[in-house]
C-alpha beads as a LAMMPS data file, in Angstrom:
LAMMPS data file: protein, C-alpha beads

420 atoms
419 bonds

1 atom types
1 bond types

-500.0 500.0 xlo xhi
-500.0 500.0 ylo yhi
-500.0 500.0 zlo zhi

Masses

1 110.0

Atoms # bond

1 1 1 0.000 0.000 0.000
2 1 1 1.152 3.545 -0.655
3 1 1 2.244 5.778 2.199
4 1 1 -0.497 6.546 4.745
5 1 1 -2.847 9.452 3.984
6 1 1 -1.896 12.455 6.085
7 1 1 -3.135 15.957 6.762
8 1 1 -2.342 17.881 3.616
9 1 1 -2.805 21.275 2.050
10 1 1 -6.001 20.148 0.353
11 1 1 -7.588 19.149 3.664
12 1 1 -9.995 21.394 5.522
13 1 1 -8.321 23.829 7.916
14 1 1 -7.212 22.016 11.067
15 1 1 -9.366 24.313 13.201
16 1 1 -12.597 23.394 11.394
17 1 1 -14.656 20.993 13.470
18 1 1 -17.430 18.839 12.035
19 1 1 -19.822 19.914 14.812
20 1 1 -23.092 21.670 13.974
21 1 1 -22.272 25.355 14.557
22 1 1 -25.855 26.083 15.628
23 1 1 -25.490 23.814 18.689
24 1 1 -23.771 24.889 21.891
25 1 1 -21.820 21.662 22.324
26 1 1 -20.608 21.138 25.902
27 1 1 -20.592 17.336 25.927
28 1 1 -17.285 16.352 24.393
29 1 1 -16.839 13.780 27.152
30 1 1 -19.525 11.400 25.911
31 1 1 -18.328 10.567 22.392
32 1 1 -15.748 13.183 21.434
33 1 1 -15.818 15.287 18.255
34 1 1 -13.784 15.183 15.050
35 1 1 -12.085 17.773 12.911
36 1 1 -13.128 17.766 9.266
37 1 1 -9.497 17.306 8.255
38 1 1 -9.264 14.120 10.326
39 1 1 -12.397 12.747 8.697
40 1 1 -10.854 13.485 5.305
41 1 1 -7.825 11.416 6.285
42 1 1 -10.137 8.552 7.190
43 1 1 -11.893 8.947 3.856
44 1 1 -8.512 8.572 2.164
45 1 1 -7.886 5.357 4.057
46 1 1 -11.310 4.050 3.028
47 1 1 -10.565 4.793 -0.616
48 1 1 -7.293 2.870 -0.362
49 1 1 -8.988 -0.035 1.378
50 1 1 -11.780 -0.345 -1.157
51 1 1 -9.438 0.009 -4.120
52 1 1 -7.942 -3.363 -3.190
53 1 1 -9.404 -4.959 -0.033
54 1 1 -7.275 -8.097 -0.356
55 1 1 -4.064 -6.098 -0.516
56 1 1 -5.037 -3.881 2.417
57 1 1 -6.517 -6.497 4.745
58 1 1 -4.538 -9.521 3.596
59 1 1 -1.048 -8.160 2.976
60 1 1 -0.551 -4.624 4.285
61 1 1 -2.654 -4.486 7.439
62 1 1 -0.167 -5.999 9.866
63 1 1 2.463 -3.359 9.134
64 1 1 -0.143 -0.601 9.184
65 1 1 -1.455 -1.662 12.580
66 1 1 2.125 -1.812 13.887
67 1 1 2.575 1.783 12.715
68 1 1 -0.673 2.981 14.311
69 1 1 0.074 1.262 17.614
70 1 1 3.563 2.750 17.602
71 1 1 2.136 6.260 17.250
72 1 1 -0.400 5.607 20.016
73 1 1 2.299 4.155 22.235
74 1 1 4.455 7.230 21.823
75 1 1 1.513 9.418 22.796
76 1 1 0.405 7.481 25.897
77 1 1 3.841 6.362 27.061
78 1 1 3.654 2.633 26.393
79 1 1 5.404 0.114 24.174
80 1 1 3.473 -0.584 20.979
81 1 1 3.829 -4.319 21.646
82 1 1 1.885 -3.939 24.882
83 1 1 -1.144 -2.405 23.128
84 1 1 -4.124 -4.026 21.444
85 1 1 -6.475 -1.910 19.344
86 1 1 -10.098 -1.902 20.523
87 1 1 -13.386 -0.364 19.302
88 1 1 -13.998 1.248 22.712
89 1 1 -12.852 1.158 26.327
90 1 1 -15.770 -1.098 27.303
91 1 1 -14.450 -3.761 24.940
92 1 1 -11.041 -3.442 26.585
93 1 1 -12.548 -3.763 30.058
94 1 1 -14.510 -6.840 28.996
95 1 1 -11.459 -8.375 27.338
96 1 1 -9.583 -8.342 30.641
97 1 1 -12.469 -9.363 32.863
98 1 1 -13.593 -12.236 30.624
99 1 1 -10.021 -13.578 30.595
100 1 1 -9.428 -13.660 34.343
101 1 1 -10.531 -16.403 36.709
102 1 1 -11.306 -16.195 40.401
103 1 1 -12.695 -18.590 42.973
104 1 1 -15.519 -18.461 45.464
105 1 1 -14.668 -16.049 48.253
106 1 1 -12.416 -13.854 46.109
107 1 1 -13.253 -10.156 45.930
108 1 1 -12.946 -7.657 43.101
109 1 1 -12.935 -3.991 43.995
110 1 1 -14.590 -1.067 42.210
111 1 1 -15.896 2.346 43.266
112 1 1 -19.368 3.788 43.492
113 1 1 -18.272 6.328 40.832
114 1 1 -17.653 3.565 38.271
115 1 1 -19.113 3.804 34.778
116 1 1 -22.217 1.631 34.697
117 1 1 -21.120 -0.403 31.656
118 1 1 -17.786 -1.234 33.279
119 1 1 -19.470 -2.124 36.549
120 1 1 -21.912 -4.393 34.697
121 1 1 -18.980 -6.181 33.072
122 1 1 -17.283 -6.607 36.448
123 1 1 -20.435 -7.998 38.059
124 1 1 -20.929 -10.455 35.193
125 1 1 -17.342 -11.725 35.311
126 1 1 -17.401 -12.002 39.103
127 1 1 -20.638 -13.986 39.029
128 1 1 -19.089 -16.477 36.587
129 1 1 -16.472 -17.298 39.236
130 1 1 -18.681 -16.842 42.331
131 1 1 -16.479 -13.902 43.323
132 1 1 -17.846 -10.860 45.157
133 1 1 -17.875 -7.247 43.954
134 1 1 -16.985 -4.736 46.668
135 1 1 -17.604 -1.015 46.157
136 1 1 -15.396 1.638 47.710
137 1 1 -17.467 4.687 48.666
138 1 1 -15.770 7.869 47.474
139 1 1 -17.311 11.084 48.820
140 1 1 -18.760 13.670 46.463
141 1 1 -18.228 16.570 46.888
142 1 1 -14.619 15.663 47.564
143 1 1 -11.917 17.840 49.118
144 1 1 -8.655 16.109 48.184
145 1 1 -7.122 13.077 46.443
146 1 1 -6.307 11.771 49.921
147 1 1 -10.008 11.130 50.525
148 1 1 -10.300 9.005 47.392
149 1 1 -7.085 7.144 48.183
150 1 1 -8.199 6.392 51.731
151 1 1 -11.690 5.275 50.662
152 1 1 -10.315 2.815 48.108
153 1 1 -7.603 1.385 50.344
154 1 1 -10.102 0.990 53.208
155 1 1 -12.185 -1.318 51.019
156 1 1 -9.262 -3.705 50.406
157 1 1 -9.292 -7.043 52.227
158 1 1 -7.017 -10.107 52.142
159 1 1 -9.471 -11.539 49.568
160 1 1 -9.145 -8.663 47.060
161 1 1 -7.713 -9.957 43.778
162 1 1 -8.333 -7.078 41.349
163 1 1 -9.223 -3.395 41.538
164 1 1 -11.044 -1.776 38.612
165 1 1 -10.491 1.950 39.019
166 1 1 -11.357 4.938 36.856
167 1 1 -8.616 7.341 35.867
168 1 1 -11.346 9.971 35.445
169 1 1 -14.798 9.111 36.748
170 1 1 -17.627 9.433 34.247
171 1 1 -20.561 10.760 36.335
172 1 1 -18.601 12.966 38.730
173 1 1 -15.620 13.882 36.509
174 1 1 -12.967 13.570 39.209
175 1 1 -9.397 12.458 38.532
176 1 1 -8.439 9.628 40.858
177 1 1 -4.850 9.398 42.195
178 1 1 -3.978 6.374 40.046
179 1 1 -0.261 7.120 40.353
180 1 1 -0.533 6.463 44.108
181 1 1 -3.120 3.703 44.025
182 1 1 -1.367 1.361 41.583
183 1 1 1.809 0.888 43.675
184 1 1 -0.103 0.841 46.961
185 1 1 -2.365 -1.939 45.706
186 1 1 0.541 -3.785 44.112
187 1 1 2.179 -3.938 47.543
188 1 1 -0.920 -5.855 48.657
189 1 1 -0.646 -8.233 45.693
190 1 1 -3.595 -6.642 43.855
191 1 1 -3.591 -5.970 40.118
192 1 1 -5.248 -2.784 38.839
193 1 1 -7.422 -2.515 35.743
194 1 1 -7.668 1.189 34.915
195 1 1 -10.818 2.338 33.146
196 1 1 -9.003 5.101 31.289
197 1 1 -11.712 6.080 28.820
198 1 1 -11.083 9.767 29.600
199 1 1 -7.334 9.609 30.195
200 1 1 -5.689 9.972 26.748
201 1 1 -5.778 13.574 25.599
202 1 1 -7.210 14.861 28.883
203 1 1 -4.261 14.063 31.132
204 1 1 -0.514 13.853 30.561
205 1 1 -0.237 10.078 30.327
206 1 1 2.750 7.725 30.756
207 1 1 1.144 4.327 31.165
208 1 1 4.341 2.297 31.458
209 1 1 5.436 4.543 34.326
210 1 1 2.063 4.140 36.049
211 1 1 2.580 0.377 35.584
212 1 1 -0.965 -0.932 36.066
213 1 1 -1.592 -4.494 34.984
214 1 1 -4.183 -3.230 32.505
215 1 1 -5.272 0.140 31.078
216 1 1 -8.243 0.590 28.721
217 1 1 -8.230 3.972 26.970
218 1 1 -9.986 5.665 24.082
219 1 1 -8.749 7.923 21.321
220 1 1 -12.180 8.923 19.988
221 1 1 -12.851 11.097 23.046
222 1 1 -10.182 13.678 23.924
223 1 1 -7.750 12.777 21.128
224 1 1 -10.635 13.405 18.672
225 1 1 -9.934 10.417 16.423
226 1 1 -12.885 8.857 14.567
227 1 1 -15.496 6.981 16.589
228 1 1 -14.699 3.432 17.585
229 1 1 -10.995 3.891 18.315
230 1 1 -9.513 2.704 21.581
231 1 1 -6.753 0.526 22.961
232 1 1 -5.989 -1.927 25.727
233 1 1 -2.599 -1.887 27.440
234 1 1 -1.582 -5.180 29.035
235 1 1 1.613 -5.245 31.045
236 1 1 4.104 -7.718 29.597
237 1 1 3.974 -10.081 32.586
238 1 1 0.172 -10.364 32.308
239 1 1 -0.189 -10.853 28.558
240 1 1 -0.317 -14.662 28.707
241 1 1 -3.525 -14.372 30.768
242 1 1 -5.467 -12.156 28.366
243 1 1 -7.279 -13.388 25.256
244 1 1 -9.443 -11.425 22.801
245 1 1 -13.211 -11.620 23.044
246 1 1 -13.229 -13.127 19.524
247 1 1 -10.841 -16.073 19.169
248 1 1 -9.684 -16.166 15.549
249 1 1 -6.974 -17.502 13.243
250 1 1 -4.146 -16.065 15.316
251 1 1 -4.776 -18.662 18.018
252 1 1 -3.180 -21.374 15.869
253 1 1 -0.497 -19.214 14.234
254 1 1 2.913 -20.796 14.854
255 1 1 5.020 -17.804 13.828
256 1 1 7.834 -16.846 16.154
257 1 1 8.548 -13.332 14.837
258 1 1 5.645 -11.875 16.816
259 1 1 4.434 -12.346 20.385
260 1 1 1.442 -14.539 21.156
261 1 1 -0.304 -11.375 22.360
262 1 1 0.207 -9.783 18.936
263 1 1 -0.898 -12.897 17.041
264 1 1 -4.056 -13.216 19.144
265 1 1 -5.150 -9.583 19.002
266 1 1 -4.125 -8.155 15.630
267 1 1 -6.607 -10.207 13.614
268 1 1 -9.900 -11.179 15.232
269 1 1 -11.920 -11.222 11.989
270 1 1 -12.794 -8.816 9.201
271 1 1 -13.242 -5.231 10.332
272 1 1 -12.892 -1.709 8.994
273 1 1 -9.416 -0.569 10.139
274 1 1 -9.655 2.952 8.723
275 1 1 -10.611 4.597 12.020
276 1 1 -7.628 2.998 13.789
277 1 1 -5.317 4.054 10.976
278 1 1 -6.489 7.650 11.377
279 1 1 -5.398 7.887 15.030
280 1 1 -1.861 9.122 14.183
281 1 1 -3.327 11.984 12.121
282 1 1 -5.572 12.938 15.054
283 1 1 -2.625 12.929 17.461
284 1 1 -0.583 15.100 15.109
285 1 1 -3.467 17.344 14.068
286 1 1 -4.681 18.224 17.558
287 1 1 -1.092 18.696 18.659
288 1 1 -0.677 21.368 15.983
289 1 1 -3.656 23.420 17.138
290 1 1 -1.722 25.451 19.696
291 1 1 1.874 26.576 20.144
292 1 1 3.275 24.154 22.689
293 1 1 1.501 21.137 21.244
294 1 1 -0.469 18.674 23.345
295 1 1 0.712 20.021 26.714
296 1 1 -0.753 23.382 25.703
297 1 1 -4.023 21.790 24.523
298 1 1 -4.397 19.894 27.818
299 1 1 -3.548 22.997 29.880
300 1 1 -5.977 25.151 27.868
301 1 1 -8.840 22.715 28.374
302 1 1 -8.139 22.402 32.095
303 1 1 -8.004 26.165 32.545
304 1 1 -11.235 26.667 30.600
305 1 1 -13.140 24.072 32.603
306 1 1 -11.892 25.603 35.860
307 1 1 -13.143 29.039 34.818
308 1 1 -16.423 27.657 33.489
309 1 1 -17.308 25.708 36.607
310 1 1 -16.498 28.655 38.893
311 1 1 -18.766 30.846 36.813
312 1 1 -21.544 28.224 36.782
313 1 1 -21.270 27.623 40.518
314 1 1 -21.613 31.342 41.184
315 1 1 -24.529 31.748 38.764
316 1 1 -26.423 28.768 40.201
317 1 1 -25.519 29.425 43.855
318 1 1 -24.015 25.986 44.218
319 1 1 -20.556 24.773 45.184
320 1 1 -17.562 23.549 43.220
321 1 1 -17.478 19.824 43.935
322 1 1 -13.779 18.934 43.701
323 1 1 -10.370 20.652 43.922
324 1 1 -8.488 21.733 40.815
325 1 1 -5.977 18.945 41.463
326 1 1 -8.744 16.404 40.770
327 1 1 -10.129 18.114 37.670
328 1 1 -9.159 17.613 34.050
329 1 1 -11.274 18.917 31.182
330 1 1 -14.656 17.892 32.608
331 1 1 -16.471 18.962 35.757
332 1 1 -19.741 17.994 37.412
333 1 1 -21.791 20.437 39.488
334 1 1 -24.856 19.770 41.623
335 1 1 -27.949 21.665 40.555
336 1 1 -29.545 23.272 43.619
337 1 1 -32.851 22.119 45.068
338 1 1 -32.154 18.428 45.576
339 1 1 -31.969 15.728 46.578
340 1 1 -35.286 14.257 45.457
341 1 1 -36.890 10.816 45.323
342 1 1 -35.971 9.007 42.108
343 1 1 -39.244 9.704 40.282
344 1 1 -39.051 13.436 41.009
345 1 1 -35.372 13.609 40.108
346 1 1 -36.149 11.888 36.798
347 1 1 -39.019 14.307 36.118
348 1 1 -36.794 17.322 36.698
349 1 1 -34.021 15.821 34.607
350 1 1 -36.331 15.267 31.639
351 1 1 -37.838 18.756 31.963
352 1 1 -34.458 20.496 31.988
353 1 1 -33.039 18.295 29.229
354 1 1 -36.032 19.106 27.036
355 1 1 -35.524 22.823 27.611
356 1 1 -31.803 22.548 26.795
357 1 1 -32.485 20.633 23.589
358 1 1 -35.079 23.198 22.616
359 1 1 -32.424 25.891 22.934
360 1 1 -29.836 23.762 21.116
361 1 1 -27.545 23.194 24.054
362 1 1 -25.915 19.773 24.343
363 1 1 -24.848 18.924 27.895
364 1 1 -25.584 15.853 30.050
365 1 1 -27.591 15.836 33.265
366 1 1 -26.717 12.935 35.549
367 1 1 -28.554 11.449 38.517
368 1 1 -26.286 11.113 41.547
369 1 1 -25.655 8.720 43.147
370 1 1 -25.969 6.314 40.227
371 1 1 -29.502 4.878 40.269
372 1 1 -28.150 1.626 38.781
373 1 1 -26.733 0.874 42.244
374 1 1 -30.230 0.605 43.728
375 1 1 -31.117 -2.558 41.828
376 1 1 -27.929 -4.279 42.949
377 1 1 -28.511 -3.640 46.628
378 1 1 -25.628 -1.179 46.917
379 1 1 -28.084 1.662 47.581
380 1 1 -31.340 1.461 49.551
381 1 1 -34.619 1.849 47.692
382 1 1 -35.272 5.038 49.681
383 1 1 -32.175 6.787 48.292
384 1 1 -32.721 10.362 47.133
385 1 1 -30.885 11.759 44.139
386 1 1 -29.220 14.988 43.127
387 1 1 -28.929 16.250 39.565
388 1 1 -25.443 16.904 38.253
389 1 1 -24.636 18.911 35.155
390 1 1 -21.396 17.676 33.597
391 1 1 -19.578 20.160 31.409
392 1 1 -16.679 19.414 29.074
393 1 1 -14.077 21.678 27.514
394 1 1 -12.055 21.226 24.359
395 1 1 -10.320 23.534 21.913
396 1 1 -13.552 24.598 20.168
397 1 1 -15.245 25.770 23.371
398 1 1 -15.218 29.253 24.919
399 1 1 -16.494 30.783 28.149
400 1 1 -19.500 32.429 26.493
401 1 1 -20.998 29.004 25.820
402 1 1 -21.005 28.155 29.528
403 1 1 -22.480 31.561 30.317
404 1 1 -25.345 30.696 27.973
405 1 1 -25.793 27.378 29.768
406 1 1 -25.840 29.155 33.130
407 1 1 -28.537 31.572 32.003
408 1 1 -30.763 28.658 30.975
409 1 1 -30.135 26.530 34.066
410 1 1 -30.745 29.462 36.403
411 1 1 -34.438 29.240 35.538
412 1 1 -34.681 25.585 36.573
413 1 1 -33.723 23.153 39.319
414 1 1 -34.958 25.285 42.182
415 1 1 -32.236 27.901 42.119
416 1 1 -32.566 29.857 45.334
417 1 1 -31.178 33.341 44.931
418 1 1 -30.015 35.201 48.052
419 1 1 -32.507 37.626 49.545
420 1 1 -32.117 41.206 48.388

Bonds

1 1 1 2
2 1 2 3
3 1 3 4
4 1 4 5
5 1 5 6
6 1 6 7
7 1 7 8
8 1 8 9
9 1 9 10
10 1 10 11
11 1 11 12
12 1 12 13
13 1 13 14
14 1 14 15
15 1 15 16
16 1 16 17
17 1 17 18
18 1 18 19
19 1 19 20
20 1 20 21
21 1 21 22
22 1 22 23
23 1 23 24
24 1 24 25
25 1 25 26
26 1 26 27
27 1 27 28
28 1 28 29
29 1 29 30
30 1 30 31
31 1 31 32
32 1 32 33
33 1 33 34
34 1 34 35
35 1 35 36
36 1 36 37
37 1 37 38
38 1 38 39
39 1 39 40
40 1 40 41
41 1 41 42
42 1 42 43
43 1 43 44
44 1 44 45
45 1 45 46
46 1 46 47
47 1 47 48
48 1 48 49
49 1 49 50
50 1 50 51
51 1 51 52
52 1 52 53
53 1 53 54
54 1 54 55
55 1 55 56
56 1 56 57
57 1 57 58
58 1 58 59
59 1 59 60
60 1 60 61
61 1 61 62
62 1 62 63
63 1 63 64
64 1 64 65
65 1 65 66
66 1 66 67
67 1 67 68
68 1 68 69
69 1 69 70
70 1 70 71
71 1 71 72
72 1 72 73
73 1 73 74
74 1 74 75
75 1 75 76
76 1 76 77
77 1 77 78
78 1 78 79
79 1 79 80
80 1 80 81
81 1 81 82
82 1 82 83
83 1 83 84
84 1 84 85
85 1 85 86
86 1 86 87
87 1 87 88
88 1 88 89
89 1 89 90
90 1 90 91
91 1 91 92
92 1 92 93
93 1 93 94
94 1 94 95
95 1 95 96
96 1 96 97
97 1 97 98
98 1 98 99
99 1 99 100
100 1 100 101
101 1 101 102
102 1 102 103
103 1 103 104
104 1 104 105
105 1 105 106
106 1 106 107
107 1 107 108
108 1 108 109
109 1 109 110
110 1 110 111
111 1 111 112
112 1 112 113
113 1 113 114
114 1 114 115
115 1 115 116
116 1 116 117
117 1 117 118
118 1 118 119
119 1 119 120
120 1 120 121
121 1 121 122
122 1 122 123
123 1 123 124
124 1 124 125
125 1 125 126
126 1 126 127
127 1 127 128
128 1 128 129
129 1 129 130
130 1 130 131
131 1 131 132
132 1 132 133
133 1 133 134
134 1 134 135
135 1 135 136
136 1 136 137
137 1 137 138
138 1 138 139
139 1 139 140
140 1 140 141
141 1 141 142
142 1 142 143
143 1 143 144
144 1 144 145
145 1 145 146
146 1 146 147
147 1 147 148
148 1 148 149
149 1 149 150
150 1 150 151
151 1 151 152
152 1 152 153
153 1 153 154
154 1 154 155
155 1 155 156
156 1 156 157
157 1 157 158
158 1 158 159
159 1 159 160
160 1 160 161
161 1 161 162
162 1 162 163
163 1 163 164
164 1 164 165
165 1 165 166
166 1 166 167
167 1 167 168
168 1 168 169
169 1 169 170
170 1 170 171
171 1 171 172
172 1 172 173
173 1 173 174
174 1 174 175
175 1 175 176
176 1 176 177
177 1 177 178
178 1 178 179
179 1 179 180
180 1 180 181
181 1 181 182
182 1 182 183
183 1 183 184
184 1 184 185
185 1 185 186
186 1 186 187
187 1 187 188
188 1 188 189
189 1 189 190
190 1 190 191
191 1 191 192
192 1 192 193
193 1 193 194
194 1 194 195
195 1 195 196
196 1 196 197
197 1 197 198
198 1 198 199
199 1 199 200
200 1 200 201
201 1 201 202
202 1 202 203
203 1 203 204
204 1 204 205
205 1 205 206
206 1 206 207
207 1 207 208
208 1 208 209
209 1 209 210
210 1 210 211
211 1 211 212
212 1 212 213
213 1 213 214
214 1 214 215
215 1 215 216
216 1 216 217
217 1 217 218
218 1 218 219
219 1 219 220
220 1 220 221
221 1 221 222
222 1 222 223
223 1 223 224
224 1 224 225
225 1 225 226
226 1 226 227
227 1 227 228
228 1 228 229
229 1 229 230
230 1 230 231
231 1 231 232
232 1 232 233
233 1 233 234
234 1 234 235
235 1 235 236
236 1 236 237
237 1 237 238
238 1 238 239
239 1 239 240
240 1 240 241
241 1 241 242
242 1 242 243
243 1 243 244
244 1 244 245
245 1 245 246
246 1 246 247
247 1 247 248
248 1 248 249
249 1 249 250
250 1 250 251
251 1 251 252
252 1 252 253
253 1 253 254
254 1 254 255
255 1 255 256
256 1 256 257
257 1 257 258
258 1 258 259
259 1 259 260
260 1 260 261
261 1 261 262
262 1 262 263
263 1 263 264
264 1 264 265
265 1 265 266
266 1 266 267
267 1 267 268
268 1 268 269
269 1 269 270
270 1 270 271
271 1 271 272
272 1 272 273
273 1 273 274
274 1 274 275
275 1 275 276
276 1 276 277
277 1 277 278
278 1 278 279
279 1 279 280
280 1 280 281
281 1 281 282
282 1 282 283
283 1 283 284
284 1 284 285
285 1 285 286
286 1 286 287
287 1 287 288
288 1 288 289
289 1 289 290
290 1 290 291
291 1 291 292
292 1 292 293
293 1 293 294
294 1 294 295
295 1 295 296
296 1 296 297
297 1 297 298
298 1 298 299
299 1 299 300
300 1 300 301
301 1 301 302
302 1 302 303
303 1 303 304
304 1 304 305
305 1 305 306
306 1 306 307
307 1 307 308
308 1 308 309
309 1 309 310
310 1 310 311
311 1 311 312
312 1 312 313
313 1 313 314
314 1 314 315
315 1 315 316
316 1 316 317
317 1 317 318
318 1 318 319
319 1 319 320
320 1 320 321
321 1 321 322
322 1 322 323
323 1 323 324
324 1 324 325
325 1 325 326
326 1 326 327
327 1 327 328
328 1 328 329
329 1 329 330
330 1 330 331
331 1 331 332
332 1 332 333
333 1 333 334
334 1 334 335
335 1 335 336
336 1 336 337
337 1 337 338
338 1 338 339
339 1 339 340
340 1 340 341
341 1 341 342
342 1 342 343
343 1 343 344
344 1 344 345
345 1 345 346
346 1 346 347
347 1 347 348
348 1 348 349
349 1 349 350
350 1 350 351
351 1 351 352
352 1 352 353
353 1 353 354
354 1 354 355
355 1 355 356
356 1 356 357
357 1 357 358
358 1 358 359
359 1 359 360
360 1 360 361
361 1 361 362
362 1 362 363
363 1 363 364
364 1 364 365
365 1 365 366
366 1 366 367
367 1 367 368
368 1 368 369
369 1 369 370
370 1 370 371
371 1 371 372
372 1 372 373
373 1 373 374
374 1 374 375
375 1 375 376
376 1 376 377
377 1 377 378
378 1 378 379
379 1 379 380
380 1 380 381
381 1 381 382
382 1 382 383
383 1 383 384
384 1 384 385
385 1 385 386
386 1 386 387
387 1 387 388
388 1 388 389
389 1 389 390
390 1 390 391
391 1 391 392
392 1 392 393
393 1 393 394
394 1 394 395
395 1 395 396
396 1 396 397
397 1 397 398
398 1 398 399
399 1 399 400
400 1 400 401
401 1 401 402
402 1 402 403
403 1 403 404
404 1 404 405
405 1 405 406
406 1 406 407
407 1 407 408
408 1 408 409
409 1 409 410
410 1 410 411
411 1 411 412
412 1 412 413
413 1 413 414
414 1 414 415
415 1 415 416
416 1 416 417
417 1 417 418
418 1 418 419
419 1 419 420
């Protein structure tokens, strides 16, 4: 195959996003957003693929995937040979959990801030082995990383075999002290599976230095690659344990020029590789948006979200929920007036969401604590729920958009303005 398509002079300007300009888009954290130029690179890959599918998939793909993984590895601080490409972080989480085996009486640790899909996967895998899921209760609002560290370590017992921890929590948008937790848990003989869906592109990331057993990250969120691009890092000493969800021809490959991990994961059946092959262009393209490259992009997004949440908290007469040291480029704020019983919280959520959609504002409202914990017995049926608004910041956002959000939200959710 010819050299990979890259950002060129004929591409759309690197600052031109594919987002609808009539929508105030403050929800980058859910699925990300792409630049038009990146989508043009993917279109080039598709043209090359369809011009000769046998050549691309049958002869060239292995080298191309090596190249893409190498670029990802350089960005996230990991060896390319320790990475497997995935369609999303949930697939990476499931790949690890479906590969591991426990016995009755073993415990697997998660937090009550865990993403529901990841927690579902953990519960399913634990049930297959008669293991028990234990939830660490992390306070929210939270005052310091020490609180999160203490809450997680307090939930560890001699039976704990694995901890599934979020690098950045989805509902509450707090950055957990993974750099402290991984070695502390390792000292207790506990492997860590990091749900890093929000890590790459939001945080400066050196996975090999963090040294978890497993790290599942995405590139379609904060790196802004096409949808369906993610990776799973498996530490070298754990790779023999982990098998892909789809066992394919690599399982019987007797080659010795590649690791068993590579042979198992690089071909799991026919798929469209063009999104994965576009990741290097996204890394380069976003890195060119600001003088200073990716460190400047990450710092800009963090500074914008800090300013936006302070402004929103003041406008809504609510409190900032976490310190700056635990905030990346997302933040969750409680809407005033709660908590409410679940039915009332749901009614208010739907009312406010409808008003936001009507005014073409895209931002998620989240019930807190997670109502999915009620059905599992981790929360009592009488639990009352707050509403959180979770804002995101990326290079296309500006403070005026959050001011518009504040003006809309101020009319809802029982905002109580001071007397006088």
